[in-house]
C-alpha positions in Angstrom: 119.9 89.3 147.7 120.1 86.7 145.0 122.1 88.2 141.8 119.6 86.7 139.5 116.7 88.4 141.0 118.5 91.7 140.3 119.0 90.5 136.7 115.3 89.4 136.3 114.1 92.7 138.0 116.3 95.0 135.7 115.1 93.0 132.7 111.3 93.4 133.8 111.9 97.0 134.4 113.6 97.8 131.0 110.8 95.7 129.2 108.2 97.6 131.1 109.6 101.0 129.9 110.0 99.9 126.4 106.5 98.7 126.4 105.2 102.0 127.7 107.2 103.8 125.4 105.8 101.6 122.5 102.1 102.3 123.6 102.6 106.0 124.1 104.3 106.5 120.5 101.4 104.5 118.9 98.6 106.5 120.4 97.5 108.1 117.2 94.4 106.4 115.8 94.0 105.7 112.3 90.4 105.0 111.0 89.3 103.1 107.9 88.3 106.3 106.0 91.8 107.6 106.3 93.2 104.3 105.3 91.1 104.1 102.2 91.8 107.7 101.1 95.6 106.8 101.5 95.4 103.8 99.4 93.3 105.6 96.7 95.9 108.4 96.6 98.7 105.8 96.4 97.1 104.1 93.5 96.7 107.0 91.1 93.8 108.9 92.9 90.0 109.0 92.8 89.9 110.8 89.3 91.9 108.2 87.8 89.6 105.4 89.2 86.5 107.5 87.9 87.9 107.7 84.4 88.3 103.8 84.1 86.1 102.9 81.4 86.6 99.2 81.2 88.6 96.5 82.9 89.9 93.5 81.1 92.0 90.4 82.5 92.8 87.0 81.4 92.0 84.0 83.8 94.0 80.9 83.2 93.1 77.7 85.0 95.3 74.7 84.7 94.2 71.0 86.2 96.9 68.4 86.6 96.9 64.8 86.7 98.5 63.3 90.0 101.8 62.4 87.9 102.3 66.2 87.1 100.8 66.2 83.4 98.3 68.8 82.3 94.9 67.4 82.2 93.1 70.6 81.1 94.0 74.1 80.7 91.7 76.9 79.7 92.0 80.7 79.4 88.9 83.0 79.7 88.8 86.8 79.2 
């Protein structure tokens, strides 16, 4: 028996057991609704979202010349 074949078989066996363990430990299915509910809860809850009356943000756009100078800059609300 070649000593290298023993190492290869051992490594393959260890990999196979590790892969099977990973598959079995990840058997819990997570559906989209569960993820959405968790995301909403992590960001303040559905009540907080329903109480939002208005959302404001500023959008800034900058255009540059190829040499790096600013060509145009605009900010919109």
